[in-house]
Structures are given as C-alpha cells and as structure tokens.
N, C-alpha and C positions, 0 to 999 in steps of 0.2 A: 516086271516090276510093276504093282499094284498100284492106281492113285487113291484108292481108299487112304482116309486120312488114319485111320486105326493099323490098313495093311504097311502103311509106310513107318507106321512108328513102332511097330512089329518088329521092324529090322533090328532095333537096338532095345529088345526088351529090357535090358536090365540097366539102359541108357538113363540118367534122372540129369536129362539136360535142361530140361526147360526150367529149372533153379538158376542156372549159370546166367552171368550178366552178358555174357556172348554169344552171339549168332552163330549157328552151328549148319552148316550145309554137307550134306554127302554127296559127292557127285561122281556120277560114272562117266566111262571115257566117253562116251558120246555128248557130255556138259549135261545131259538129264539131271533134274536133282532127283537123288532116291530120297533123302531125309533133310528137313528142317527143323529146328524148333520155334518156339514163339517168340521168343528172343528177335530171330530173323525177320519174323511176319511184323512184331512189333516196330522194329528198327526200318525196315522198309516200307511198310504202309499197309501190308497186302493182307487179304485175309488166307489163312492155311492153303485153301485147296486153289486158290489164282496163284500164289506162288508155287506152289508144286509145280502147277503145268506149266512154267517157264523153264528155259535152260538157264545154267549159269552163264552163258554168254549173253542172256539177257540181261544179267545184272551185272556182268562184269564185261564190258561192251569191248575191252582191247581182245577178249578172247575169240571176237570173230573173226581175228586172222586165225588163218591155219597155221602159220610158223609160229608164233606165239602162243598157241593153244599146245600145240607141240612140243614148244619148250617147258611151259609150266607144267605138262603132264609129267614131263620126264625129270624134271627138278624136284617135283612134287613124289616120284618114286623113289627117290633117294633115302635110305635110313633115317638123315637128319631131316629131311623134309626141306621147307624153303618158308620163308618169310618176307614179305615185303608190304610195302603201302599202295594204296590203289584208293581208287573212287567206283562207288557202287549206286547202280540207279534205284532211285524211289519210285513208288507207286507214282506220284505226283510229277516224276522224272527230274528230280531234284538229285544233281551228284553228291554225295556225300561221304568225307574222307574215313576210311578205314584200313585198319591193321589187319592184314592175312598172314594167317600161318596154316600151310596145306602139308599134310603129311601122307603116305599110303595107308589105306586100311583094308584089309581082306574081310567078307563077309560072305558064308556060304558058298567059297569059290569065285566070288568075285570081286574083283578087286575095284576099289572105290579110293577116291580123294576126300581126307577130312580136311574140310576151311573150317579152321577156327576163326570168327571175323569179330573185329571188337570197334564199336563207332568210336572213333577217336574227335568227335566236333568238339566235346566238352574241354577234352586235352588242349587240343590244337586252341580252344579258346583260352582257356587259360595259359596257354603257353603265350600266344598274342599277348593277351595281358599283363603278363610277367614280363616279356620284351618290352611292351609299351612303358610298363612300369619303371623298367632296366634304364630304359631311353632316358623318361623325363629324368628318373635320379642321375645320369649321370649327365645330363642336362643343366641339370640344377647343380649338382656340386662342382661340375668345370667351370662354370660360371661364376662360382662363390668365392669371396675374398675370402673363408674360411679357411682353416685346416683339416682336410677332412679325410679318413683312412678306415677301412673294412679290415678287419680281423677277425679267422677262423678260429673255432675251438681250440686249435693248439697254437694259436698266436700268431699266425703264419697271415702274412698282408695277402687280402685280396685285390683291394685295389687302393691307388692314393690318387687323390686329385692332383693338378697342375703346380698349384702353390704348394703343397708338401716336397713334391717332384723337385722345384726349384730350389726350397729351402735345404733339402739333405743332397743337393746335386745329384741324381741320377736320373736315369730312364725308368718308364712305366714296366719296360720287362725286366729292366734291372729289382725295382722296387718288388713287382708282384711275385709272393713266395719267400721273401728273407722274415726272418722271425724276430718279433718284438725283443724277446730275451737276448736274441743275438746283436741287436742292434743298438738298442738301447744304452747310454754311459750308465754305468755300475755308479752312481752318485744319488743325491737326495732328488735330483728331478727324476732320474730315469727310475728310481724304487718307486715314487709317487705314481708315474705314470702309469708303471707297470702293476702296482694295488688298484688303480681305477678301473683298468681293466679286469685283472684279476676277480675283483668284488662284484664286477656287472656280471660276468660268466657266472661266476659261483651262486651269487643272489636272483640273478633274472629280472634285476632292478638297474634303475640309470642311477648313476654317479658322476659327479662334478666336483670339481677343486679349482685352484687358481696355479699356474706353473711359473717360476722366472726361470727362463732356460737362457742360454748363449748360443748361437749359431755362427760359428768364427768372432768377426768383431760386432755380430749385431746381437745385443741383448732386448729378450721380450719378455713380458708379462702375458700369459694365456690364459684363458678361460677354457678349459678342457670339461667336455661332457661325452660321457660313453653312455649307448644306449644299445640292450639288447634285440636281436633281431630274431623271429620265431619262423621255424616249418608251421605247415598244417597240423602237425602233431601236437602243437604248444610246445615243441623244444626249442631251445636255443643254438642257433646254426650259426652265428657270428655276432661281431661286436662293430657299432657305428663310432667312433671317435671323433668328434667335431671341437676343434682349439679355434678360439679365436683371440687377433691381437687385440688385446686390452692396453698396450702399454701407452699410448696415447692419453687415455682414458685416466688413467694413475696418474701421467705427470701432471694433467689437467686438475686433478685433484690436488696432488703437490702444492700445486702452483696456488690454489684457491686456499688450502690452507696455509701458505706462505704469507700469501696476502692479508688472510683475516689476520694471521698474527702480526703482521707487519701494520693493519691498521689499528690493532688493540694498542700495540708499541707506541705507534705515532698519537692517539689519541690521550696516553697515560703521559707520553712525553707534552704532548701540547698544554693538557688540563696542567702539569707541572710548571711549563713557562708561563704561563696564564698566572699561577698563583705568584710566582718568582715576582712576575711584573707588579702584580697587585702591592705585592710585601714591598718593592721597592716605591713604588710611587704613593702607598702610604706612610714610608719612614722619609720621603720627602715632604710630603704635605704637612706630616706630625713635627719634623726637625727642623726644615727650613722656612717653610711658610707659618708654622706655629711659633717659632723661634722670633720671627720677624714679627709678628701681631702681637705676641707677648712684648718686644721690646717698643712697639709704636703705642700699646696702651701704658706703658710706664712714660715714655717721653712725653706723652699730653699730661699725665699727673703732674710731670717734672714743671712743665710749661705752667702748670695752673699753679702750683706752690712758686716760682717764679714772675709771677706778672708784674712784681714792681722792679725788674730789671730786666732794660729791652737787650741788652748786647746778648747775656746768656739765652734769653728766649729768643734771638735770633740764632743763636748758633745751634739752639735745640732744634729749631726749625729745620735748618739745614741738615742736619745730622737726619730728620726723620725724612727728608724728604728724600736722601740716598738710601733711607732703608727701605722707603716705598718702591722706589725705583727697583730694587734688588725684588723687594716680593713679587712686582708686576714679573719679572724676569723667572723668577723661579714660577709661577703660573702659566707663564708660556712656556716652559720647559717642561712642567708635565703635560700641557695640553698639546704640545706636540708630539711628544714619547705616543701617548695616546692615538693622535690620527694627527700627521702636519696639515695646516692649514693648506698648502700646497697642494694637496690632494683634491681641492676642492675648483683648483683652476686647470685640470685635465693632466694629461701624461706627461706630456712636454716638461711644463713649470715643475711639476714634482721631481721626473729625472733629472733636471738643472739643479733643483734643490741638493737632492741625493748627492751630484756630482761634486757640488760646492762643498759639501760638510765630508765625504770622504776624504777629498782633498786637502783639507784644513787638519782634518784629526789621523791622516795616516802619510801626509808629505809625500804622496807617491801620485804621480802625473796621470791624470783619467782624463779621457777625452769623449764628448755626446756628440754622435753624430743624428740630426733627426730630418725628416723630410720637412721640404721646403714649402712654404705655399699653404694649401689646405692642411687644418689640424688634425692630427688622427683621431679618428669617432672612434672613442669605446665606452661601454658602460662605465659608472661609479663602480661597480663590483668588479668589472675586469681593469680598470686603471689601477682599483686598490692592490687587488693579487698581483699586476705587474711590477708594482713599485716595492710590493713587499719581496716577489722574487730578487728583485734588482740587489733591493736592500739587503736579503741574507746573502748575495752572492758577493757583495761589498766587503760585507761582515766575514764572509771565509775567505778571502782574497787578503785582508788586511790581518786575519790572525794566522794563515797556514803558507800562502802561496810566495810569500817574498818577491813580490813584483814590484818593478817600477814602473811599469807601463800597463795601463789598464785603457779599453776601449767599450765603449757603450752605442751601439747602432741600432739605430729604429729606421727598418722598411715597411712601406704600406704598399698594399695593393689593393684590388676592389674585394679581392674576397678575405684577405687575412693581414694580420699586423705580424711581421718577426722581429724580432729583439734577440740582438747577441751580445754575448758580455765574453769579452778575450783579456786575457793578462799571459805577459811574458814570466810569469814566476817557473815554480821547480814543477810543477804539476804534480802527477801521483797515475798509479797501475790502476786502471779500473776493475780490474777484477779482483783488488785489494780491497775494493770497498766495503765497508762491515752493513752488514744488511739492518742494522739499527744507526747508519748514519742519519740522524734525524733533519739533518740541514737539507742533505740531497732531497731525500724522501719527503719533505714537507713543499720542497719546491715543484716536485712532480706533482703530488696532489692537489696543490693549488692550481695547476695548469688543468688537471683531467679533470676537474670541476666544472671549466670553462669549454669542456670540449677542445682544449689543444691539447699540445704536442711538445716535451720538453726532451731535448737530449742532450749530454754532456761527454765531450771529447777532452782528453787528455793522456797526455804521456810523460814519464818523466824526463824533466829538464827541457820540454817543449810548451809548457805552460798550459792552460785550462782554455775550453771555448764550452760556454753555456748559450745554446738555443731554443729559445719559444717561440710557437707559432701560435698565435690564436685567431678563431674565423672572427670575422667583421661583424656576426652575428651577435658574439660575446659583448 
C-alpha cells in the first residue's frame, strides 16, 4: 500500500468522500490506515500525510489491546457491521467523542474495514444544553404554584407538574400519555380548554382565556395561556399550557366592587338624611320659633295699646314671659339636635346624657359603666363618633329590639378604648342583614375612619352585642 496521497486516494477513484461531513478511515487488519478523507484530517487536526502515517490504534487507543482489536475486527466483518461510540485522539492529544460505524470493505482482493466516523461534540453539546434546559424547566415548573402541562400534537400529555397532579388526583406515571380529549369533561369549560389548545396547535400562536372550573368541592377561576413549542425546523411539536389560579383576585375585585357600591349607597343615604334633618330643623325654626316671635311682637303691640290698664298689662307680660321660655326651649332643642352641649364636656357626660334621654323616651332600663378615676382621653372627633354610634345603637334598640335591659360599658387601656352596647332583645340572624342596612353600615364607617374596629354579634332570642374598639391615638 503506497503512502503517497495520490496513490492512497486512487484506492477509491470513484469515492466522492471529501464532500461528506463524516470522517472516513479505511483500515487494514494490521490496523494501518489505507485511506482517509479530508474530513478526518480536519476533525483530528493532522495534515494528510501525518495522519496516514499513523495506525488506527494511535487514534482509537482501545484497539491497542489485542483482544479488543480482534473482537472489533470480527464484529466489523459481519454483514451488518457494528456501530459504537468512542473517543478519538486529536493531534493535540484531546479526546473527542465520536460515533463510529464499522463494516467490511473488499478492495482488489484485500479485506479492509470501512469506518464512518461522526464528530458528536456539537451534538453532545446540544444534548447537554437540552438536558440542562429541561432540568431548568422542570426545576422551575415543579416549584411553581401555577398549573403547568405539556401536550404533544396528538393531545397526549407529556408532562404535568405537581400542582396539576394534586388537583386531578393522580401520579406522574398515570398522567403521562393520557389524552386531553379523553380526560376533559365535555362541558363548556372542557370544550373551551380544548379549543385553546387546538387554536394554538393550528395557528402556532399563543392563546389565552379565563375558565371557571370546579374540582370536587373546590371552585376555581383559572387564567389559562397556551404557548406553542418548536423544534429546530420551526415545526410545532408540543403545547405548553399554564393555568394560574386567580380566584382570590376575582374575589377581591368583587369585594372592592361591592364596597364601592356600599359607599355610594351610604353617601346617597347620608345625603338624604342630612336633607331630611335640615328640612326638620327648618320646619321647627319656621313653625315653632317663627310663631313664638310673631306672638311676642303681637303681645308687645297689645301692651302698647293697653298702657292705661295695669292689670291687663301684667297679664300680657306673664303670657309673654311664658312664651319667651318656650322660645328658649325651642332654640335649645334645635341646638341639641345639631350638636348636644354635653359633647363639649367629654365622652362620659355625653354618654350619661344619652342614657338619660333613652330611659326617658323608651322607658327601658339602661345601665352605664365607665372607668373610675382618670377620664377617658379621646379627641373631639372621636368623642363625636362614639356618641353618634351609641346614639344610633340606642335608636335601633328602641325601634327593633323590644329589649327590657340595656348596658353600656366603657373600658380603657393604655392603647385603646372599648365600648360595648348590649341588649336582651329579640336579636336577629347576622346572615339576614341587608347589604343596604345603613344604620349598621354607618356605624362601621364611622369607626373605620378612626382606624378602629366595630363588631356586631347577634342571635335570634339572645339579644345583640355591639363592640367598638378605638386606638387612644384617635
């Protein structure tokens, strides 16, 4: 066998092997290289003549073992040849991963082994990158609270993360391979999920929607997004479906919407009550105070006309004095309705006045218990709020409770003041209270504005307890 490159290449005159991407070695039984192509020189970093002067065992070090070399030769002589992975040594001494296909080759009566060698470094790198990405994917999705599943183009499940498995109650082995069309319920929710995955598969574009689903006793609102996954040829090979539980978000939105509606109703009701109060006060001023002043003026005119009759003058003066006293009382009533003077004296005197007025008007026993010694220190705004809350509570008791006993208890600590109003009336069901019950709603709003807490406990036949807690900073 000649070492001349031209003679070496002449062994395979019709072989266009320099254009293939794989390295080609023709090896004799003595392990000498009979032929190599340019790809082999490029892969191993040798010049042609340098590489041709080596033996196959210099490249494939395992063949230095005679037993291994004999077994390799024997397997290569089989009609189907042999395929295996190995490491070939480069000119720099680096071992590179390769995939080798060895088969028998007859040339001019000589038996050789044709080795087709593929450099799998890039494939190995891509495989390692893929495995690393897959590991990152699994690490991410398995620790995600979202529901994540992957489907192939035939709608078979390839992967489901732990939240999905827990929700549907099966193992990873059981979930792998189940078909979406066989597993989803054929209801509106199931068909919408099927359409989402199908649209993504058909269009190659992401699609998303909200689904209201029920799993056993658990109702959920899921935001589902389907994303296509592509191979290196740009073909859709799988669909990644991600479902996020937004049930609590929707509950909060509904709560906020209901709170806004309550605020609008409360503002509207407060405005109406203010107008009603103004109308009532205007009527009292016009009817009572105006009538009294008119009578005073008429009486003074009569006195002027009866100056020569002292007896009649005295009678008229007595009448006017009585009328003035009544007028003063009307002014006091109007002033008290607007703001009782007792509020200027602090919380305890104001509550005492409320208790006395309640007992006088309702004929119901009412006990007031307040801290002894140091007075309760609250701002004017807080005193007014507590006064109005207790006033509203006593008004509700007199109208609806049919109670015979009421207690008002004030407790003070370093941080807060607690006021309890309890009655032994007929009570009510808490769940039956209308959302537009403005009395209770107004009480809570007043307390909330002072960063306080208001709670109401009631049961039919067991009376009602209203407790408000205000920070002393109020």
